[in-house]
VEXPAKE-481484 format. One line per 4 residues: number of its first residue (from 1); their letters; for each residue x, y, z of C-alpha. Coordinates in steps of 0.05 Angstrom, whole numbers, m for minus. Each point is the difference from the previous one (the first is absolute). Layout:
! VEXPAKE-481484
NUM> A> X,Y,Z  ...
This chain:
! VEXPAKE-481484
1> XXXX> m463,624,m362  58,m45,27  69,29,15  51,m1,m55
5> XXXX> 41,m63,m7  65,34,12  m21,9,71  8,m74,9
9> XXXX> 73,m1,m25  49,m17,59  57,50,m3  49,m55,29
13> XXXX> m23,m52,m51  m11,45,m60  75,27,m7  19,m38,m63
17> XXXX> 60,m36,28  m36,m24,61  m57,m22,m43  50,m39,m40
21> XXXX> 29,m33,59  m67,m19,27  m25,m31,m68  65,m41,m7
25> XXXX> m2,m24,72  m74,m20,m10  23,m46,m54  44,m46,42
29> XXXX> 11,m24,69  60,45,10  45,38,m46  74,19,4
33> XXXX> 25,73,6  43,m7,m60  m53,m25,m45  m46,61,22
37> XXXX> 60,49,m12  7,m26,m72  m72,m7,m17  m17,69,24
41> XXXX> 66,31,m25  12,32,69  65,11,39  10,m41,62
45> XXXX> m9,60,45  m63,22,m35  m32,m70,3  20,m6,75
49> XXXX> m36,64,14  m63,m20,m36  2,m71,36  8,36,67
53> XXXX> m61,44,m12  m42,m61,m19  28,m41,60  m17,55,48
57> XXXX> m69,4,m28  m10,m76,12  m5,m16,m74  65,m41,m6
61> XXXX> 41,m44,43  76,m1,m6  43,m61,9  76,3,3
65> XXXX> 43,m61,m9  54,m33,m36  5,m43,m66  66,m33,11
69> XXXX> 46,56,23  m36,54,m33  m49,45,39  m70,5,m27
73> XXXX> m60,39,14  m69,m26,m21  m68,34,6  m69,m30,2
77> XXXX> m68,33,m5  m42,m2,66  m75,m10,3  m8,73,10
81> XXXX> 45,13,m60  m45,m44,m43  m65,38,25  34,65,m15
85> XXXX> 21,m24,m67  m70,m23,m16  m31,64,23  50,41,m45
89> XXXX> m18,m41,m59  m74,9,14  10,74,4  39,0,m66
93> XXXX> m52,m43,m37  m54,49,26  41,60,m28  10,m35,m66
97> XXXX> m73,m19,m5  m19,75,5  38,11,m68  m31,m61,m36
101> XXXX> m47,37,m50  m48,m59,0  m10,m1,75  17,64,31
105> XXXX> m49,57,9  25,67,m16  28,44,54  m55,46,30
109> X> m57,m40,m31
């Protein structure tokens, strides 16, 4: 019998706001901090902390610059981040499949 799919969930990626950041970042070349803050309904400080965790794990790159005179922060997903997101999605699919009555064997059988 194989290990339970929850064993494949990545604690860094799985946290709901970090998962949201990665999924949004995977949809574009780069995404602006303010957009993420609004889309995920987070405070700036909270979003900053989650971005720092993802950056330290090598899953996001951070770029700081200006648009006109206004400072901006953009994030982009790294190749490692894409791989981690794909693995997380695969683990979630495996978990969901266990609860599809047409496909899943019953626990203990």
